[in-house]
N, C-alpha and C positions, 0 to 999 in steps of 0.2 A: 503495499499500499504506499502510495506517494505521501510526503510530508504536507500538511497543510500549515502554510505560514501567512501569517497576519501582519499586513502594512497598514496601518491606520493612523491619521492624525487627528487629533484630539486636542482640546485646550486642557487644562488641567482641571477645570469645573466638571469635564466630560461631555463638552458638546463639540460638535464640529464647526456650526455657524453661530454666529452672535442672536441676539434676540431679533435683529431685522432680517437674519438669512444669509448675512456676509459671511465670507468663508476667506477674506483676504489675507488674514493673519498665516493661513497655512501656506503660501507663496513666500512668505516674507525669506526665506533662507536660497530664494534661486539664484541670487546674485552670488553666494557663497560657492566656491570651487570645489570644495570638498563634498558639500551637500549636492550640487548639480551631479557630482561624479556617481555618487552613491546612487542616487536616483535613476541616471542613466542605466547604469550597471544592475540594477533591479530589474528595468524594463526591458532590458536586451539579452536577461537571463534565460530565456525560453521557457519559464513557468506558465503557469495556468492562472488565470484569475478569476476569483468568485466574487460577484456583487449581490446586493441588495437592489431592488427596483430603481429608487433614488440615486444610487451612487451612478449604476450603469447607464440611466439615463443622462445624467451630468457628462460621464464619460463619454458617451455614445455622442452628445452634443458637440464635443471638441476635439477628440483625437482623429477621428477620419477628416479634419477640416485642413485647409490648406496653411490657415494659420497655425496650427498645431505643428505641420512640417516646418514652417519657417521659423518659429520660437526655440522650438526643442526636438531639433530632428532625429534624435536618435530614441528619443522617449516616445515620437508619433510613430514611427516604426516598429516599435517592440509591441507599443498596445494594441495597434492596428494588427499584427503578426499573432499574437499569442490567441491560443484558445481562452475563450471566456465562457462562463458561466452565470447566468442569473437566474436569480429566486424572484419570481413575480408570477400572480394571479391574473394579472390583468393588462399586461404588454405583449406585444409581439416583437421579439426584437430584429433590428433591420442591419447592424455592425458585424462586419465579414468575422466569421469565425465564432460565432455567439452560440451558445448552446441554451435553451430555457430548462430551467430545473422544475419539473413538477410533482406532485404527488408529495408524498413524505420528504421534508428537506434533509433531515439525517440520511436516509437511505439515498438518497437522490446524489450528495454529496460524498458517500461512501463509496457508490459506484463510480461516479466520477473518478475517483482517487485511485480506484482499481483501475482504470484505463478504459472503464466503459464510458458511453456516452448517455449520461443518464436523462431521463426526462424527452421532452420532446426537442429535437434539434430545431433550432431557430437558423438566421441568415448565416450564411457561409462564405 
C-alpha cells in the first residue's frame, strides 16, 4: 500500500482562509527560494493528489491556466500531470487525470492507495 502524505497550509488557529475567505497569507513565502524549491520538488515528485471538493475546485481553476504556467511552470506541470482524486458528491471533475471517489471514502482511498482507480473515473 502506498503512503498517504498530507501537504496542508493552515493558520495557527486551524483555518485556511480568514473570515472574509482570503488565503493570501498562504502564498507569503513564494519569493523565498528555499520554500519555492520545496514546493516545486513536491509538485514534480510524481505523487498522487487527494482533494476535497472545495480545494479541488480552487486548484482546478488555477493550475491548468496559462497564468499558472507563467508564474510557476514547474509546479503547474507537476500539478497537471499528477493523478488526482477528488472526494465529492456534487461535481463532475474536468481537470485532466482526475478520478472521482464515490461511495465509502475510506474504502475508496484504500483502493486508490493499492493501485486501483477507486470510484468513478472522471476527466482524463
